[in-house]
N, C-alpha and C positions, 0 to 999 in steps of 0.2 A: 160417844156425841157430843156427849157437853166438855171431852177434852179439845174437845175439836171447834168445838162454839166459843171455848176460853185460852186457845192458840192459837198465838201471832204470825202470818205465815209474811216472811216480806214476796213481790210477786214473783221473782224467781221459781221460788218456790207454791208461791199456791198454783204456776201458768206452768211447772215443772206436775205440780198433782195432777190437774186436769187434763194435758195431758196426755196422760196414765189413765185416765180412765177414761176420759174419749177414745183413747185408740185402742186400747184393751178389751172396748164394750164393741162397739164400729166397724172391726177389723174387716167384713164382709159387709156390708150391707149394697144393696141396689135400690135407689131412685129414681122415681118422675116423673121431668115437671116440662118448665116450657127454656127454647134456650134466652140470651140476652147476652147480649156484646161478643158474639163471640170474635176471637183470633188469631188466626195459621201464624205462630210467629219466625221471622226467616229462619230460627234454629230447629223447628222443624216441632217444635213442642205445637199443645193448641189450647186453648187460656180462654175462659168464659163462665158464665152466673146460669143457675138453673134454680127457679122461680118458682113461684109459685104465686093463689091471689094473696100468700101474710105475710111472704117468705122467700128471705136470698140463699145461697149458700154459692160460694167461689169454687168453683171447676180447675183441674190444670188435668191430661191428659198429655204426656212423655211419647216425644220424636220414636218412631218403632213399634210405640203398643198403639199409637193411630191410624199406623197400617195396614192393620186387620179391623178397619173402621168401614165398607163396604159403599157408605154414602158419604154423599158434601155436610157435615154439618150447618144450617141456618138461622139466620136468631129470628126469631119464632115457633121457628121447631119442635115437636115437642117427643121428647123421647125417655128413655132409662138408660141410666148410669151403672152399674157395676164397681165398687170398690172399695174405697177404709178411708177413715177419715184420720184426717194427719192435723197435728197445731203448727203454728210455727209461729215460734213462742218470741220473737225480737217483734212480732208487731200483737200479738195476743191474739192471735185471729189461725180461723181452722179454716182447711177446706177437703175440698174431696177427692181424692188421688184416682180421679177416671181410671178401671183394668180393660173394661168392657164399654159400650154404646149400641143402642139399639132403637129407631126408630118405634114410639109409643100408641103401635097399629099401623096398619096398612093406609088406615086414613094420613099420619100424617107423610108418607112416602106419596101415594097422591097425589096432595095438595103443594107437596113440591114438587110435582108431574106440570102441574098447572102454568104452576110461579117460571118455574123455568120456562117452558110451552111461550104462554105469553108475553115474558121477555123476550123470548130469538123472533115470535115473529115481527115484533115491534121493530125490533131491528132490522127487518127484511131477510135475513137468514130460511128463509123457507119458502120465498119466491121465486115463481119459476125461471127465470131470465136468470136466474145465476145455475140452474141444471146445467149439467153436462156431458151430451152426447154421447149412448155410447154404441161401441163398435159394431159396425154387423160384423164381420168376422177376424173377429179380437183373435190374435199368437200367441200371448200368456195373459194366462188371466193369474193375480196375487191371493190366495184365501188367504183373509187374517178369520183365523179361527181355531178352537184346540184343537191339536194336531191328532187326540186319542178320542175327539171323539164320535156319535155318531152322524151329526153333521157332517163333518169331513165326506164320512164315506160317503155315502148321500149325495154328497155332491161331488164325486166324482166319479158314483156313478153312471151319473146323468151323466155327465161331460162325457166318458165314451164309450156313451149308449148315443148322443147328441151328434159330437164334433168331437170323436179320434184324433185328429188332426192339432186341438190343440193344448199347447205346455200348460200343468199347473204348477203354481212357487209357494206349497206350502207356511206358512208363517207360521208358530207357535206357539197359540198365545191366552192369555191368562182372558177367559170371559166370565170367571161372577167371584162376589167373593172384594174385598181390598185387595187393593191395589194393582185393580183387572183394567180400570177407567185410563191407568195410568200408560198399561201393555200394551190395551189398543191403539192409544196416544201415540206411541213410540213404535210401532208397527206401522203402523199408517203413511208416521212421516219418512221412515226403512223403507217404501217402496215408493216412498215420490220421488228420491234420490236414483232408482234402479231405471235406465231411461227401453227398459223394453216391457216395461208391463202396461195395458193396454186397457186393459178394466180392474177393477178388484172388488170383490166381496167380501162384508161383516155380517160374518153370521154364526147363530150357534141354534142351540132347538133351546124346548120350549121348556119352565119354568113361572114362578111364581114373582113378583114383581120384588120382592127383596133378589131374588137370583138374574133379576132381565136386566139388575138398574145399573152399571154399568154403565150399559146404553143408555141410560138419561142423566148421564152428567155434560153437563156446561162443556167442559173441555175435550171430550169426546166430540158435542156437534160441531165445536167449531175444526177441530182438525179432517173434521170432516169438510166442512165448507171452503176450508186453505186447503185442498186432496185439489195436483194440477190430474188426475188423475179421476176421472166417472166413476164414480162410488155405488153399487148397487147393497143396499139391508134386505137382510133375511135372518129375522131374528125374531126366534118361539115359534108362534105356531099364530091360522089368518088370523085369531081376534087379540093378538096381541099388540102395543100400538108401544114404540117407544121412539125420545126425541130424536134416535141419528133416522129411525123413517124418517121422521118429517125432513129434515137437510139432506139425507142423500140424493144422489142425485136420479135412485132408483131406487121404491119399495117391493117387495120382495115375501107374499105370508109366511115361505117357509123358506130355508136352505135350500131346499130340493128347485123348487119357482124360483129362485135365485140364480141359479148355475142357470136354469134354460130360457133364461129375456138374455142370461150376458151368452149364450150362445148360442147357433144357428142349428134347426135340421139336418143333417146329410139328408137323410133319405127324402125331406122333399127337395132339397137343394139335387140329387141326383132326376127327383118328377122337373123341378125347373125346367132343370140341361133340357131334357127330353122333348119338353115339351115347346122349350125353345130353338131346340133340332129341327122338330116336326114343322114347326111354323113356319121358319126361315129356308126351308127344303121348297116346301108348299110358295114365299114368297120371290127367292131364284126362279122354283120351274114356273111363277108367271111371266116374272121377267123378264124371261128367256121366253116367252109363247111369243107377248107382245114386239120382240127384237124380229122372232122371227116372220110375222104379220109384214111387220113395218118393210122388213128384207123381201118377203114377196112381193109387194106392193110396188115394190123400189123399181124389183126386177120386170113385170109386169108390164112397167109405166113405157110414154111413147122416149121419154127420152132415156132409157136403158134401153130401147129395143133398135131406133137408129142415133147411135152415138152424134155418125160423121153428119148428118141434120145438123143437128145440133153444134156441132165445131166450127162446116160451114158456115152457120146463118152467127154467130161471132166473129170469124174468119172477116167475114164481107164488114159489119160492125165497125168492125177496128181497122179496113180499109179507107169507111167512110170518113171516120173521125183523123186519121192517119192525113187523109187527104184536105181533111179544113185546117187542119194547122199549119200544115206547107202552106198554102194558099195564102194561110195568117201571118204568117212570117214572111213570104213573097215583099207584103203587099207591106207592112212596112219596114223592110230593107230600104225599097221605092221612094216610101216619103222622108228617110232620111235622106238617101244619097242625094236629091234635090233638095236638102235642108242647106250640107251637106256643100253644093254647088253654090246655091247663093252668096253664105257665108267666105266665099276660097273668090266671090266676083266682088265683094264689098269692099275685102279684105284690100283686093289687089289697087280698087281705085282709091283708096289713100296710101297706099306707096309714096313717102316721101320721094326716094329716090327716079322712081318712075319723072315725079315731076318736075325736081332740080335735070332730070334728062333733057329736058325739052326747053334747057333755057333759063329757071326760075337761078337767082340765090338768098339764102337766108343768112341777116344781116343778127349778130349775136354779142349782147355787150353787156356785161356781170352778170354773167349764166341766165340772160332772157334776152328770147327769141324778141328785132324789132319787128313792129309793122308797118308802124307811123313815123310818119316822117321828123314830128315833135316831140320824137321823148327818144329820139341821137342824139348823144351830147357828145359833142367834137372834143370838146378836152379827152375826154376818154380814150382809152386800147376799145378795142372790136377788132370781132372775128369774121369775117366773110366765109361763109360755108359753096361751094361749091358741086358740083356732081362731079368731079373728078379732084377734089380735094377741100383746102386751106385756106386763107390768106390774113395774116396778122396785118391793120392795120393799128398806130400808135400813134 
């Protein structure tokens, strides 16, 4: 010990010694603390601080390793990380190279759930006005679920029993653990590219809050909200509620109930058709009976029994109307003839040739007729018009 106290180290030497001691001593440790300054870098690496009331430690979780974290870390969340201490000589600092991460108890996940729920509620993602209508008779349903899980078997069984006409498209999806949320989002988008999907069921069986956490991720909620195809969520058991349930167009307590809500019951349809047929027959029979009664009333009426009397009556009315019309026309023609005669006589009285024939003459000078002596100019030529011709006076 005295040798170390008396020895003079360079900065590099002491840092190298500290690095060796720390990294060999704390090769694998677990630390509990609160996240702060969390940053998901574009490279895929995560950088954050882990702190408590007395200290702060820098942490790094590399791309690929963080793919196994089933939740999205956020500032203020208490977690437990497992990793090793590493020293970075150029800065003389140490950090935790994180190999795994989990919430520090269920309470942390529940708190994160409530924070996201409040955030999305305030943004309006849960509003009823944005819920899309579930089709009554779907031709094709897309199932986003684990292809080998009990949930998909239950849903197929329900569909075959209730509505065997429907076609099911099972999209194998990771529904638990790291990468599950991303896979769910990817498959929602994939189904939205298809033109023949009428409704989507997002489903998985029951489990703990950790098991169901993928359905509480913000990216899943926003993918559901943006889907143009209506989505029914059937996640977990009846007591389980996820963020996906609040955003979906319809929430079902279980996967089986989700399929029941998505499909009509063919037996109920048969009964409905049978009842409708019976009601239709009754309506038709009553209608025919009404027509039958009406026809019988017409047959027994006076007009039907004595049709010629009806025809003669209307014929007489036509003849009388025709006579009145003819008389009115004759009256108008006579009035017009008298008026034409008066006009002809008036025209005849004003005929200038008849006046000239009686010995009168017309004197015209400068294109005007001369009716008075004082208007005649003896120095200018004039024309005298007789019945049988004209003479020029110069």
